[in-house]
Each structure stands twice: as structure tokens, then as C-alpha cells.
C-alpha positions, 0 to 999 in steps of 0.5 A, a space after each residue: 133621891 131622899 131617905 123617905 122617897 126610897 122608902 116609899 118609892 112606887 107607893 101612892 097616897 091612895 094606896 092603903 098602908 100600914 105603917 109600923 111604930 113611926 112615933 114622932 116622925 111617920 113616912 107615910 102621914 096622914 097630914 100628908 094625905 097618905 091612906 094609912 093605919 098606924 099600929 104601935 105598942 102604945 096609943 096616941 096620948 101615952 106616946 105624946 106623954 112619952 115625947 113631952 118627957 125626952 128633952 131630945 125630942 123637940 116640941 112640933 115633933 111631938 105634934 107630928 104623934 097621930 092616932 094610932 089605930 091597932 095598940 100592940 106589939 108588931 109580932 101580934 100584927 095579925 090578931 091585932 089587925 081585924 080579919 076583915 082587913 086582911 089581904 087588903 094592904 098594899 104596902 106595910 112600912 117600918 123603919 127601924 123597929 124590925 130589929 127590936 122584934 123578938 119574933 121576926 118570923 111571926 111578923 113576916 108570917 103576918 105581913 104575908 097575910 095582911 099584904 094583898 097580892 103583889 103587896 110589899 113590905 118596905 123597912 129601913 133597918 140598921 147595919 151592925 158595922 155602922 151602930 152601937 151593934 158593932 162587936 155583937 156576932 150576926 144574928 143566924 137562922 137558928 135564933 129565929 128559929 128559936 124565937 118562933 117555936 117558943 112563941 117569944 113576946 119579948 127579947 130573951 134574957 141572952 138578947 138583953 144581956 149581948 145588946 148592953 154588955 157588947 154596946 159600943 160606940 164611934 169616938 170622933 173628936 168629943 163626940 160619942 157616936 151611937 150611929 155613924 158612917 159605916 167606914 168607922 176605924 176599928 181604933 175609933 171604936 169603944 166598948 161602953 158595956 159593962 159586963 159585969 153589971 149586966 151579969 148581975 141583971 141578968 141573974 136578977 131578971 125574973 122570966 115573967 117581969 116586965 118588957 125591956 128593949 133590946 135589937 133582936 136582930 143583928 145584921 148587915 145586907 148580906 146577913 139579912 138576905 142569908 137569913 130571909 133566904 133560909 126562912 124561904 127555903 124551909 117555907 115559913 117565909 114566902 115574901 119574895 126579896 125585891 130589893 135589899 140595898 147597899 148600906 147608906 150611912 147606919 142604914 140600909 133599906 129592904 124590900 120584900 113583896 107577897 107572891 101572887 097565889 100564896 104558894 111556898 117557894 120549893 128549891 131542889 136541896 142541890 140548888 139550896 145548898 149552892 145558893 146557901 153557900 154562895 150567900 153565907 161566903 159572901 156574908 163574910 166576905 167583908 172580913 176579908 175583901 177591899 171595900 168600905 167596911 174591910 179590914 185589910 189583913 196587915 191591919 188585922 194581923 197587928 191587931 191580932 199580935 196587940 191583943 195577945 200581947 195584952 192576953 199575955 201580959 193577963 196570962 192568957 
């Protein structure tokens, strides 16, 4: 089963759907007969104009850009979609958009309002271990909560700084890879971000400045499961986790479902504590155990000694 088939599994062309920011690569394309609406921050004309100016996008893909029904940020999905269409969608599809959202909790709440009972939200998202987020710390719930209570509309100064100052790539021969298979060794990873440049950019950036893009959520399958479960435990997200797949190449797939009756999950404190404990340990396990993303303890110790030598050389 290919990537597209995995994302659109159990979705029929007759089902009513919403695709988030498909740009020139729609998954549930109208041209293929899908009954789908499109939401994007730009309208069709602007998207085509941007694609034509991008030398990396072939002309034939420009023609694949379809009409945008709702123009605006996916975070404001409830305001953009008319009230009479709420609770009418069988599915919502998002490919490599969720990680860019400044307010993930608000987006998930909006999807719940738009979906029918039993409707699904399906997403493809990047694994931080297999893209340019490699050196960035994984997002924790406090960051989502901060954005939610601030009603954040765009990436914060810190997120812009982190995404750029810690940007990395995998060196493979003469290639500079920003997305790659997750078994990349530490030796092949190089830091690209300019610490001093991004520090100066932070100082110069105004709070009311224009929108700048960044990965706002940095995740792996296990850390995203933890984020979603904790948000459920607090009653902030009421979408059930149907599936969070293992990583395939540089991404993994997430399927969430709107539970019947719009009920909020209630979890006894003891059960919740045990669940969080288990998820936290699983989220950290890849650092210490065997597996495609693990680093043997011997290699870790060798790396620590190498780093300490460099620190000693500079008086650290």
C-alpha cells in the first residue's frame, strides 16, 4: 500500500471531506472525483503565482492546484467554515501542515466541531529524527498550552529562533538532505543554523510583524501520542487515537476519530498517572534501547568523550 492509499484508507470518493493546504499535491483531488473542500492560507490564484515563481515546482504541478474554498489559517478552521457545515464532514486530511500550526489544540478542537460522529482526521507528519528538526528538543504539552491560552496566531519568536538556529541536514556524499530515513547516524548529521544571525533576527523582530513560518511542533510517533493523550486527560481534545503508525522514511501517519455523543474522556487519577508514566518512558526509550533510531551505549559514551574534549579545549 502506497503513501496516498495509507492516508486515504477507508475514505470513499462520495464521502464529504476537507483537505488542509494541499497546494500542488492534493491527496483527495476533485479532479479524481473526491467530494472535497479545500482550506488554505492563500487562494488559488496566489498559490499558482507562488508555484510559477518556484523553479523546483514543475509546470504540470501548477495545473494541479485546485480552487480554495476557505481562505485562512487552519487554526481558525471553525470561523472559516460556515456554521451550517459544522458536524457534516466525514473526514479531514492534512499532509505536513499540523507541525506548522501555532495553536495545535485549537485546530484539533476545530476538527472535532467540523467532523460528523465517527468522522476521522488523518494526518501525515514528519518525524523529528528524520528531518531538519533532528537536533531540536521534542515538544511538550506546556508549549501547546501556552499557545492555546495566548490564542497564538503565528509562530512565536522562540519557535522561529529554534527552528532556524538548530536547523540541520544529513550529509550523504555531495547531497544535503533535509528529509531522510530515520536511521541516519550522528556522524552524518550537520548543523546548518547560524546562532548569532538568529539571535540578531530575534532582537529585530517585532511582535506585530508579518507571519513567518516554522515547525511549531517537533515530534516522533511516541511523543505525539503523549501530547494527544495528555490533552485528552485535561479535557482539551476529545478525538480518539485510532492509529499512530511507525515512521515510514521521514514521516508517520496519524488517524483520530470523533467519538460518539461528543463526550469528554474521564480518566481516574491513578489510571492517568500510570498511562502518562508508561508513555513518557516509551517516548524516551529510543535513546537507550535497540532499534532503528537507537544509539548503542558505547557510541553514546564515545560521543560524550569527544564532546568533552572539545569543551576542555575551549575552557568548558
